[in-house]
C-alpha positions as CSV (number, residue, x, y, z in Angstrom):
1,M,0.0,0.0,0.1
2,E,1.4,3.4,-1.0
3,Q,2.2,5.9,1.6
4,T,0.7,9.3,1.2
5,H,2.3,12.5,2.6
6,K,0.8,15.9,3.3
7,S,3.2,18.7,2.9
8,T,2.7,22.4,3.2
9,K,6.1,23.5,1.9
10,T,8.9,22.2,-0.3
11,Y,12.6,23.1,0.2
12,D,15.8,22.1,-1.5
13,L,17.6,21.6,1.8
14,L,16.7,21.1,5.4
15,I,19.4,21.8,8.0
16,V,18.8,20.3,11.5
17,G,20.7,22.2,14.2
18,G,20.8,25.9,14.9
19,G,24.4,26.2,16.2
20,I,27.4,27.7,14.4
21,N,27.7,24.9,12.0
22,G,24.0,24.8,11.1
23,T,23.6,28.5,10.6
24,G,26.9,28.7,8.7
25,I,25.7,26.0,6.3
26,A,22.2,27.8,5.9
27,R,24.1,31.1,5.0
28,D,26.4,29.4,2.4
29,A,23.6,27.3,0.8
30,A,21.2,30.3,0.7
31,L,23.8,32.5,-0.9
32,R,24.2,29.8,-3.5
33,G,20.6,29.9,-4.3
34,L,19.2,26.9,-2.6
35,K,15.8,27.1,-0.9
36,V,16.8,26.4,2.7
37,C,14.9,25.5,5.9
38,L,16.7,25.3,9.3
39,C,15.1,23.7,12.3
40,E,16.5,23.9,15.9
41,Q,14.8,22.1,18.7
42,G,15.6,24.9,21.2
43,D,17.0,28.4,20.8
44,L,19.7,29.2,18.2
45,A,23.0,28.8,19.8
46,G,21.2,27.3,22.7
47,A,23.8,24.5,23.4
48,T,27.5,24.1,22.5
49,S,27.7,27.2,20.3
50,S,27.1,29.6,23.2
51,A,29.4,27.7,25.6
52,S,32.8,28.1,24.0
53,T,35.8,30.1,25.3
54,K,34.7,32.6,22.6
55,L,38.0,32.6,20.8
56,I,38.7,32.9,17.0
57,H,42.0,31.3,17.0
58,G,44.3,28.7,15.5
59,G,44.5,26.6,18.6
60,L,48.1,27.0,19.8
61,R,48.0,23.8,21.9
62,Y,47.0,21.7,18.9
63,L,50.6,22.3,17.6
64,E,51.8,20.3,20.5
65,F,49.8,17.3,19.1
66,G,51.0,17.7,15.5
67,D,47.8,19.1,14.2
68,F,49.5,21.5,11.9
69,K,46.8,21.2,9.1
70,L,44.0,22.2,11.5
71,V,46.0,25.0,13.0
72,R,46.9,26.6,9.6
73,S,43.3,26.2,8.4
74,A,42.0,27.9,11.5
75,L,44.6,30.8,11.2
76,L,43.7,31.4,7.6
77,E,40.0,31.5,8.7
78,R,40.9,33.8,11.6
79,K,42.3,36.5,9.2
80,L,39.3,36.1,6.8
81,L,36.6,36.3,9.5
82,M,38.3,39.3,11.1
83,S,38.1,41.1,7.7
84,L,34.5,40.1,7.2
85,L,33.3,41.1,10.7
86,P,35.5,44.1,11.5
87,G,34.8,45.4,15.0
88,F,32.9,42.3,16.0
89,I,35.8,40.0,16.1
90,K,38.3,41.8,18.2
91,P,42.1,41.3,18.5
92,L,43.1,40.0,22.0
93,R,46.6,39.7,23.4
94,F,47.4,36.5,25.3
95,V,50.1,36.3,28.0
96,L,51.6,32.9,28.4
97,P,53.7,32.9,31.7
98,Y,56.7,30.5,31.8
99,K,56.7,28.2,34.9
100,K,59.7,26.0,35.8
101,G,59.0,22.4,35.5
102,M,56.4,22.9,32.7
103,R,57.0,23.2,29.0
104,P,60.5,24.9,28.5
105,L,60.8,28.5,27.4
106,W,62.6,27.6,24.2
107,L,59.7,25.2,23.3
108,L,57.0,27.9,24.0
109,R,59.1,30.4,21.9
110,L,59.4,27.9,19.0
111,G,55.8,27.0,19.1
112,L,54.7,30.7,19.0
113,W,57.2,31.5,16.2
114,I,55.5,28.6,14.2
115,Y,52.1,29.9,15.2
116,D,52.9,33.4,13.9
117,H,54.2,32.1,10.7
118,L,51.9,29.1,9.9
119,G,49.2,31.6,9.0
120,P,48.9,35.2,8.2
121,L,48.9,37.7,11.2
122,G,47.1,40.5,9.2
123,D,46.7,43.4,11.5
124,L,47.5,41.4,14.6
125,S,50.7,42.0,16.6
126,P,53.4,39.3,16.5
127,T,54.7,37.4,19.6
128,A,56.8,39.2,22.1
129,R,58.9,38.2,25.2
130,R,57.7,39.9,28.4
131,S,59.2,40.4,31.8
132,F,56.9,40.2,34.8
133,Q,59.1,42.2,37.2
134,N,58.4,45.8,38.2
135,N,55.7,46.4,35.6
136,E,51.9,46.0,35.2
137,F,52.1,42.2,35.6
138,S,53.8,42.3,39.0
139,P,50.6,42.9,41.1
140,V,48.7,40.1,39.0
141,L,50.9,37.1,38.9
142,K,52.6,35.4,41.8
143,E,56.3,35.6,42.3
144,H,57.2,32.3,40.8
145,F,56.7,33.9,37.4
146,T,59.4,36.2,36.1
147,E,58.9,36.1,32.4
148,G,56.8,34.8,29.5
149,L,55.4,35.4,26.1
150,E,52.6,37.5,24.6
151,Y,50.9,36.7,21.3
152,S,47.7,37.6,19.5
153,D,44.4,35.9,18.6
154,G,40.8,36.9,18.2
155,W,37.8,37.2,20.6
156,V,34.1,36.8,19.6
157,D,30.6,36.6,21.1
158,D,29.9,33.1,19.9
159,A,26.1,33.2,20.3
160,R,25.8,36.5,18.5
161,L,28.0,35.0,15.6
162,V,25.5,32.3,15.3
163,I,22.6,34.9,15.2
164,F,24.4,36.9,12.5
165,N,24.8,33.8,10.3
166,A,21.1,33.1,10.8
167,I,20.1,36.7,9.9
168,E,22.2,36.6,6.7
169,A,20.7,33.3,5.7
170,A,17.1,34.6,6.3
171,Q,17.9,37.7,4.2
172,E,18.8,35.3,1.4
173,G,15.4,33.5,1.8
174,A,16.2,30.8,4.3
175,D,13.4,29.8,6.7
176,I,14.9,29.8,10.2
177,R,12.8,28.1,12.8
178,S,13.8,27.8,16.4
179,Y,12.0,25.8,19.0
180,C,11.0,23.5,16.2
181,K,12.1,19.8,16.5
182,V,12.4,17.4,13.7
183,K,10.5,14.3,14.8
184,S,10.9,12.0,11.8
185,A,12.6,12.0,8.4
186,V,11.6,9.4,5.8
187,R,12.7,8.9,2.1
188,D,9.8,8.3,-0.1
189,E,8.4,9.3,-3.6
190,G,11.7,11.1,-4.6
191,H,11.9,13.3,-1.4
192,W,12.6,13.4,2.2
193,F,9.4,13.8,4.1
194,I,9.9,15.6,7.4
195,T,7.5,15.7,10.4
196,L,8.0,18.7,12.7
197,S,7.1,19.1,16.3
198,N,4.5,21.7,15.4
199,G,2.6,19.2,13.4
200,E,3.7,20.5,10.1
201,S,5.2,18.3,7.3
202,I,7.6,19.5,4.7
203,K,9.5,17.9,1.9
204,V,13.1,18.4,0.9
205,K,15.7,16.9,-1.6
206,A,18.5,16.9,0.9
207,L,19.1,16.9,4.6
208,V,22.1,18.0,6.8
209,N,22.4,16.7,10.4
210,A,24.3,19.5,12.2
211,T,23.1,18.7,15.7
212,G,26.4,18.8,17.3
213,P,26.5,16.3,20.3
214,F,23.0,15.1,19.3
215,V,24.4,13.9,15.9
216,N,24.2,10.1,16.5
217,Q,21.0,10.5,18.7
218,F,19.3,12.2,15.8
219,I,20.2,9.3,13.5
220,K,18.9,6.7,15.9
221,E,15.7,8.4,16.9
222,T,14.8,10.2,13.6
223,E,16.0,8.0,10.9
224,K,15.8,4.8,12.9
225,S,19.3,3.7,11.7
226,E,22.7,3.2,13.1
227,P,25.3,6.1,13.3
228,L,28.0,6.3,10.6
229,R,30.7,7.4,13.0
230,S,31.5,7.2,16.7
231,I,32.2,10.3,18.8
232,R,33.4,11.3,22.2
233,L,31.2,13.6,24.2
234,V,33.4,16.0,26.2
235,R,32.0,18.7,28.5
236,G,33.8,22.0,28.6
237,S,32.9,24.2,31.6
238,H,33.6,27.8,32.4
239,I,33.2,30.1,35.3
240,V,32.7,33.9,35.5
241,V,34.1,35.7,38.4
242,P,34.6,39.3,39.5
243,K,37.4,41.0,37.6
244,L,40.7,39.5,38.5
245,Y,43.0,42.3,37.2
246,D,42.7,45.7,35.3
247,L,44.6,44.6,32.3
248,D,43.3,44.1,28.8
249,Q,45.3,40.9,28.2
250,A,44.0,37.4,28.7
251,F,46.3,34.9,30.4
252,I,47.1,31.3,29.7
253,L,47.9,29.1,32.7
254,Q,49.7,25.9,32.3
255,Q,48.4,23.0,34.5
256,D,50.2,20.0,36.0
257,D,48.0,17.7,33.9
258,G,49.2,19.2,30.7
259,R,46.1,21.3,30.0
260,I,45.9,25.1,29.8
261,I,43.3,27.4,31.3
262,F,42.4,30.8,29.9
263,T,41.4,33.9,32.0
264,I,39.8,36.5,29.7
265,P,38.5,40.0,30.5
266,Y,34.7,39.7,30.2
267,E,31.8,42.1,30.2
268,K,33.8,44.9,31.7
269,H,33.5,43.8,35.3
270,F,34.2,40.2,35.2
271,T,36.8,37.5,34.1
272,L,36.0,34.4,32.2
273,V,37.9,31.3,33.3
274,G,38.0,28.0,31.3
275,T,37.8,25.5,30.2
276,T,37.6,22.0,31.5
277,E,37.6,18.8,29.4
278,T,35.6,16.1,31.0
279,Q,34.1,12.9,29.6
280,H,30.3,13.6,29.5
281,D,28.1,10.5,30.0
282,G,24.9,12.1,31.2
283,S,21.9,13.8,29.7
284,L,22.3,16.4,27.0
285,K,19.3,18.4,28.0
286,K,20.8,20.5,30.8
287,I,24.6,20.7,30.8
288,K,26.0,22.1,34.0
289,A,29.5,22.6,35.5
290,S,30.2,20.0,38.2
291,E,31.5,21.1,41.6
292,E,34.7,19.2,40.7
293,E,35.2,21.3,37.5
294,I,34.5,24.6,39.4
295,K,37.1,23.5,42.1
296,Y,39.6,22.7,39.2
297,L,39.2,26.2,37.6
298,L,39.3,28.0,41.0
299,S,42.6,26.1,41.9
300,A,44.1,27.1,38.7
301,V,43.6,30.7,39.3
302,N,44.6,30.5,43.0
303,R,47.8,28.7,42.1
304,D,49.1,31.5,39.8
305,F,47.4,34.8,40.6
306,R,47.9,37.0,43.6
307,K,44.1,37.5,44.0
308,S,42.5,34.5,45.6
309,L,39.1,33.2,44.7
310,K,36.5,31.4,46.8
311,R,33.5,29.3,45.7
312,S,31.3,32.3,46.6
313,D,33.1,34.4,44.0
314,V,31.6,32.4,41.1
315,T,29.0,34.6,39.6
316,W,28.0,32.4,36.7
317,T,28.9,29.1,35.1
318,F,28.2,27.7,31.7
319,S,28.9,24.4,30.0
320,G,28.8,22.8,26.6
321,V,29.3,19.3,25.3
322,R,31.6,19.1,22.4
323,P,31.2,16.1,20.0
324,L,34.8,15.2,19.2
325,F,35.6,12.8,16.4
326,D,38.4,10.7,17.5
327,K,40.0,8.7,14.6
328,S,41.9,6.6,17.1
329,E,38.8,5.5,19.1
330,N,38.1,2.5,17.0
331,S,41.7,1.2,17.3
332,T,42.9,-1.2,19.9
333,K,45.1,1.6,21.5
334,E,44.0,3.3,24.7
335,K,41.8,6.3,24.2
336,K,43.5,9.7,24.0
337,A,43.0,12.1,26.9
338,A,40.1,14.5,26.0
339,H,42.4,17.5,25.6
340,K,44.5,15.6,23.0
341,V,41.5,14.7,20.7
342,S,41.6,16.7,17.4
343,R,39.1,19.5,17.0
344,D,38.9,18.8,13.3
345,Y,35.8,17.6,11.7
346,E,34.5,14.7,9.4
347,L,31.5,14.7,7.1
348,A,29.7,11.5,6.5
349,I,27.3,11.3,3.6
350,D,24.5,8.8,3.0
351,K,23.1,9.3,-0.5
352,A,20.6,6.4,-0.7
353,A,18.0,6.7,-3.5
354,E,19.8,9.9,-4.6
355,L,18.4,11.7,-1.5
356,P,21.5,12.6,0.5
357,I,21.8,13.2,4.2
358,I,25.2,14.7,5.5
359,H,26.1,14.1,9.1
360,V,28.5,16.6,10.6
361,Y,31.0,15.2,13.2
362,G,33.2,17.4,15.3
363,G,34.5,20.9,14.3
364,K,35.4,24.2,16.0
365,I,33.8,27.6,15.9
366,T,36.8,29.2,14.0
367,T,36.4,26.9,11.0
368,F,32.6,26.9,10.7
369,R,32.7,28.7,7.3
370,K,35.2,26.2,5.9
371,L,33.1,23.4,7.1
372,A,29.9,24.9,5.6
373,I,31.6,25.2,2.3
374,E,32.6,21.5,2.3
375,V,29.1,20.5,3.3
376,V,27.3,22.4,0.6
377,D,29.9,21.3,-2.0
378,L,29.0,17.7,-1.3
379,L,25.5,18.6,-2.6
380,K,26.7,19.7,-6.0
381,P,25.9,16.3,-7.7
382,F,22.2,16.7,-6.5
383,F,21.7,20.3,-7.5
384,A,22.8,20.9,-11.0
385,K,23.0,24.7,-10.8
386,L,24.7,24.9,-7.5
387,G,27.8,27.1,-7.9
388,S,30.8,27.8,-5.7
389,S,30.7,29.3,-2.2
390,R,30.3,33.1,-2.0
391,T,30.9,33.6,1.7
392,E,34.5,34.7,1.3
393,A,33.5,37.7,-0.8
394,V,30.1,38.6,0.7
395,P,30.3,40.8,3.9
396,Y,28.0,40.5,6.8
397,A,25.6,43.5,6.3
398,A,25.8,44.5,10.0
399,F,29.5,44.9,9.7
400,D,30.1,45.8,6.0
401,P,33.4,47.6,6.0
402,V,32.4,49.8,3.1
403,G,31.7,53.2,4.3
404,H,32.0,51.9,7.9
405,E,33.8,55.1,9.3
406,N,31.1,57.4,7.8
407,W,28.3,55.3,9.2
408,L,30.0,55.1,12.6
409,K,30.3,58.9,12.8
410,A,26.6,59.3,11.7
411,Y,25.5,56.8,14.2
412,H,27.0,58.6,17.2
413,E,25.7,61.9,15.9
414,Q,22.3,60.7,15.4
415,Y,21.9,59.2,18.9
416,V,24.2,61.6,20.7
417,L,21.5,62.2,23.3
418,L,21.5,58.6,24.4
419,P,24.2,57.5,27.0
420,L,27.6,56.6,25.3
421,S,27.7,53.4,27.3
422,L,24.4,52.3,25.7
423,R,25.5,53.3,22.3
424,S,28.8,51.4,22.7
425,R,27.1,48.2,23.8
426,W,24.6,48.3,20.9
427,L,27.4,49.0,18.5
428,N,29.4,46.0,19.7
429,S,26.3,43.7,19.7
430,Y,24.4,44.8,16.6
431,G,26.6,46.7,14.3
432,R,24.5,48.6,11.8
433,R,21.5,46.6,12.8
434,A,21.2,48.8,15.9
435,D,19.5,51.3,13.5
436,W,16.6,48.8,13.3
437,F,15.3,49.6,16.8
438,L,16.8,53.0,17.4
439,K,15.3,54.7,14.3
440,G,13.7,57.9,15.3
441,V,14.7,57.7,18.9
442,K,15.9,60.9,20.4
443,S,15.8,60.1,24.2
444,K,15.9,57.2,26.7
445,K,12.2,57.8,27.3
446,E,11.5,56.7,23.7
447,L,13.2,53.3,24.3
448,G,10.3,52.2,26.4
449,K,10.2,50.2,29.6
450,E,13.6,49.6,31.2
451,F,14.1,46.1,32.7
452,G,17.5,46.7,34.3
453,A,21.2,46.9,33.2
454,G,20.3,49.2,30.2
455,L,17.9,46.7,28.6
456,F,14.9,48.6,27.2
457,E,11.6,47.4,25.8
458,R,12.5,48.6,22.2
459,E,15.6,46.4,22.1
460,V,13.6,43.4,23.5
461,R,10.9,43.9,20.9
462,Y,13.6,43.9,18.1
463,L,15.2,40.6,19.4
464,M,11.7,38.9,19.5
465,T,10.8,40.2,16.1
466,H,14.0,39.9,14.1
467,E,16.4,37.6,16.2
468,W,14.1,34.7,17.2
469,A,14.3,35.4,20.9
470,M,11.4,33.7,22.8
471,T,12.3,33.7,26.4
472,A,14.2,35.9,28.9
473,E,17.0,33.4,29.0
474,D,17.4,33.8,25.1
475,V,17.7,37.6,25.6
476,L,19.7,37.8,28.7
477,W,22.3,35.0,28.2
478,R,22.7,34.5,24.4
479,R,21.5,37.7,22.5
480,T,23.1,39.8,25.2
481,K,25.0,38.9,28.5
482,L,23.0,41.3,30.5
483,G,21.8,38.5,32.8
484,L,25.2,39.0,34.6
485,H,24.3,42.6,35.5
486,M,20.6,42.1,36.5
487,T,19.0,40.9,39.7
488,N,16.7,37.8,39.9
489,S,13.6,40.0,40.3
490,Q,14.6,42.1,37.2
491,R,15.0,38.9,35.2
492,E,11.6,37.7,36.3
493,V,9.9,41.0,35.3
494,L,11.5,40.5,31.8
495,E,10.2,36.9,31.5
496,T,6.7,37.9,32.6
497,W,6.6,40.8,30.2
498,M,7.7,38.6,27.2
499,Q,5.2,35.9,28.0
500,E,2.4,38.6,28.1
501,Q,3.5,39.8,24.7
502,Q,3.3,36.3,23.2
503,E,0.0,35.6,24.8
504,R,-1.4,38.7,23.2
505,S,-0.1,37.4,19.9
506,E,1.4,40.9,19.2
507,L,3.8,41.3,16.2
508,Y,6.3,43.3,18.3
509,Q,6.4,46.0,15.6
510,I,8.9,48.9,16.4
């Protein structure tokens, strides 16, 4: 008996997963002219992609494990992404103190020399040797440090990078759906027939499984088949504490177990400390830092910094599970330690009945664009008119460098009556899209209700209308980090207000 399928919409490509890889693939595919739908079961960047150390970097420590190909690829992407997103991806200097008994100084210098020359520095400053005596570092580091090295990499708000990719994809016609789970996927009658959690059915010609740590779970639950690759789920946890020092630099602390810990200036008044790398065997629904991980990070700081931290100093923690593709795992050799497993990726394609599905295994935030290109390129045999990627040449509209200085001057002149602190935050978070919710505003009063920490109704309405924000958590911890600066009661007021708007079915027009 023939199956019949009801479908309301037809697409060329369905991408499952709204993290950095999924939205990056959506942007690349939409720019090439494919009709794209992206479904994410929670919020965009709601899992691993908002829980990184927020670095655009080559991965200095991967040199130690001989992963030169990955490092060079990431360094090339670092330069390109900084040119595509000027002012959004920011240069950051990293201080690497030398500690006796750890990696020798000559080895650190050699590694950083290779790092500087393996990929283009662009506008970044090269590595320099630093003394820690009688200078700005003396009050920060303990006396067992006398010298070290300083080098450059990039910093990014990871969750907002995901949002900007989603925005760009949507502007090219992609249908972006958050809080929309794919319940089943069946090949039949020359299409994939997809059932969504909202009861809708759609049909597509190709499918991409970019669900990160859920990649094999998706295959088992949705396709009812066995995974094509094995992965290791590794939890990375971070803590946020009151500012440890008044310097602009980040520090890299070498640990006795061979790992490194970053301390990074964060949200003006805080320091971000991370990350751990722990085998994760529990649920993927709510990932939390364990007390053991928090203790590990506090100990790393207290061992090397003059300022001592207590458990009560931890203002916020966040954790994400990384799906690491370990090529050695299927061998008879003992498994590698988690921090030694490659951050490279592998793509597995199943093209039964000429209806392909591509499964994305592994990857890192810096190389998302390169991964996206390779994924969409794999679809060329199935879409005759599919050309080459355009993502290298097409700037992000919110940070288009053409005429940027003139726009920046006009922005500050137009909103001069609004506090500089607000203008600066909006500029860093939204770029030119700040005009979308500020147009016509002459005073703070016109921004509407203030929820706290400089978050106003007008901005929240914009986030709900144009950036897929549905809950206070989406707004406070992913679209912004203002949750760090607000009280519990202020957060609750925002949550209630947003629920009221949704219940009224308002369109949130600005």
